[in-house]
C-alpha positions in Angstrom: -16.5 38.5 -3.4 -13.2 36.6 -2.8 -13.1 33.0 -3.9 -13.3 30.5 -1.0 -10.2 28.3 -0.6 -10.7 24.6 -0.2 -7.8 23.8 2.1 -8.2 20.1 1.9 -8.2 20.2 -1.9 -5.0 22.3 -1.8 -3.3 19.9 0.6 -4.3 16.9 -1.6 -2.9 18.8 -4.6 0.4 19.3 -3.0 0.6 15.7 -1.7 -0.2 14.4 -5.2 2.6 16.6 -6.6 5.1 15.0 -4.1 4.0 11.5 -5.2 4.5 12.4 -8.9 7.9 13.9 -8.1 9.0 10.9 -6.0 7.9 8.4 -8.7 10.0 10.3 -11.2 13.2 11.1 -9.3 13.1 9.1 -6.1 11.8 10.1 -2.6 15.3 10.9 -1.4 15.6 13.7 -4.1 12.3 15.4 -3.3 12.5 18.8 -1.7 9.9 21.4 -0.8 11.0 23.4 -3.8 10.7 20.5 -6.2 7.2 19.7 -4.9 6.2 23.4 -5.3 7.4 23.3 -8.9 5.5 20.1 -9.6 2.3 21.5 -8.0 2.7 24.8 -9.8 2.6 26.8 -6.5 5.0 28.7 -4.4 7.3 27.2 -1.8 5.7 29.5 0.7 2.3 27.9 0.0 3.7 24.4 0.4 5.2 25.5 3.7 1.9 27.1 4.8 0.3 23.6 4.7 3.4 21.6 5.7 5.9 23.0 8.1 8.5 20.4 7.2 9.3 17.9 4.6 8.7 15.2 7.2 5.1 16.4 7.7 4.6 16.3 3.9 6.0 12.8 3.6 3.8 11.5 6.4 0.8 13.1 4.7 1.7 11.4 1.5 2.0 8.0 3.2 -1.4 8.5 4.8 -2.9 9.3 1.4 -1.3 6.3 -0.2 -2.6 4.0 2.6 -6.1 5.3 2.2 -6.0 4.8 -1.5 -4.6 1.3 -1.1 -7.5 0.4 1.2 -9.9 1.6 -1.4 -8.3 -0.6 -4.1 -8.4 -3.6 -1.8 -12.1 -3.0 -1.2 -12.7 -2.7 -4.9 -11.0 -6.0 -5.5 -13.0 -7.7 -2.8 -16.3 -6.3 -4.1 -15.5 -7.6 -7.6 -15.6 -11.1 -6.1 -19.4 -10.7 -5.3 -21.7 -9.3 -2.6 -20.4 -11.9 0.0 -16.7 -12.5 -0.7 -15.2 -15.6 0.8 -12.2 -15.4 3.1 -9.8 -16.4 0.3 -11.2 -13.6 -1.9 -10.4 -11.1 0.7 -7.0 -12.4 1.4 -6.2 -12.5 -2.3 -7.4 -8.9 -2.7 -5.1 -7.8 0.0 -2.0 -9.7 -1.3 -2.5 -8.7 -4.9 -2.2 -5.1 -4.0 1.4 -5.7 -3.1 2.0 -6.4 -6.8 2.5 -3.3 -9.0 0.1 -3.9 -11.9 -0.5 -0.3 -13.0 1.0 3.2 -12.7 -0.9 4.0 -9.4 0.2 0.8 -7.7 3.7 1.1 -9.0 3.9 4.6 -7.5 2.5 3.4 -4.2 5.1 0.6 -3.8 8.0 2.6 -5.1 7.3 5.5 -2.7 6.3 3.2 0.2 9.5 1.1 -0.2 11.8 4.1 -0.3 10.0 5.7 2.7 10.4 2.5 4.7 14.2 2.5 4.0 14.5 6.2 4.9 12.6 5.7 8.1 15.2 3.3 9.4 17.7 6.1 9.7 15.3 9.0 10.2 13.2 8.7 13.4 11.1 11.7 12.3 9.7 9.5 9.5 8.9 6.5 11.7 5.5 7.8 12.7 3.1 5.6 14.9 0.7 5.1 12.0 3.4 4.0 9.7 4.8 1.5 12.2 1.4 0.1 13.1 0.2 -0.6 9.5 2.1 -3.9 9.0 0.8 -5.2 12.4 -2.8 -4.2 11.5 -2.5 -6.0 8.2 -1.1 -9.1 9.9 -4.0 -9.1 12.4 -6.5 -8.7 9.5 -5.1 -11.6 7.5 -4.9 -13.8 10.6 -8.6 -13.1 11.2 -9.5 -14.0 7.6 -7.5 -17.2 7.8 -9.3 -18.2 11.0 -12.6 -17.5 9.3 -11.5 -19.8 6.5 -10.7 -22.5 9.0 -14.2 -22.3 10.4 -15.6 -22.5 6.9 -13.6 -25.6 6.1 -11.6 -23.8 3.3 -8.2 -24.4 4.9 -6.4 -26.8 7.2 -7.9 -26.4 10.8 -4.4 -27.1 12.2 -2.9 -24.2 10.3 -1.3 -21.5 12.5 -3.2 -18.5 11.2 -0.9 -16.0 12.7 2.3 -17.5 11.3 0.7 -18.0 7.9 -0.3 -14.4 7.8 3.3 -13.4 8.4 4.4 -15.7 5.5 1.8 -14.4 3.1 2.7 -10.8 3.8 6.4 -11.6 3.3 5.8 -13.5 0.1 3.6 -10.7 -1.4 6.1 -8.0 -0.4 9.0 -9.9 -1.9 7.1 -10.5 -5.1 6.1 -6.8 -5.3 9.8 -5.7 -4.9 10.9 -8.2 -7.6 8.4 -6.6 -10.0 9.7 -3.1 -9.1 13.3 -4.4 -9.8 12.3 -5.9 -13.1 13.1 -9.4 -12.1 9.7 -10.7 -13.0 6.5 -9.4 -14.5 3.3 -8.6 -12.6 1.7 -11.6 -14.3 4.4 -13.9 -13.1 4.2 -12.5 -9.6 0.4 -12.9 -9.6 0.8 -16.5 -10.7 3.1 -17.3 -7.8 0.6 -15.8 -5.4 -2.2 -17.8 -6.8 -0.1 -20.9 -6.6 0.6 -20.4 -2.9 -3.0 -19.4 -2.1 -4.1 -22.7 -3.7 -2.0 -24.5 -1.2 -3.3 -22.5 1.7 -6.9 -22.7 0.6 -7.3 -26.2 -1.0 -11.0 -26.1 -0.4 -11.7 -22.8 -2.1 -11.4 -22.0 -5.8 -9.8 -18.8 -7.0 -12.3 -16.0 -7.9 
């Protein structure tokens, strides 16, 4: 009896191979052939699941986004069964700091993808473009909840502060990738700023 093929598992295997190749050589250098070599499969098989390199890249970004969401939820759960708004905001922002190999790969590939998408419309998919706006909305909601709980200034502009927090965390994450500061130093800066935003809530 022929062995049943798990197509989702194969797709995931190929996407993971792309991420490993991109982390090693840069996303710009990745080709369908290099992904096939990394995955230990034929180029024909890669093309069976992904017609173009752009489709493969979009699948990789979707996979990274899902994994990042899982890591944020893990961080929030670590704060207890009912995390405070600050705990959730901190969990989101700390994922912008590369602290291990997985998060380093995520930010390295995501940053290069963002740069490539500026000049390649095929990479600027709707889901990719919507992600920052969705994160901004989420943080603004958490900040509003913190205001209701008395954990931050009631006159704070939650929307504007969400924009600032995302910009700060993204900048710190890039500085770690570039070797300008350590992950511990970047984390300390985030904690410092969050202490000013949430003066009524202690860090978890």
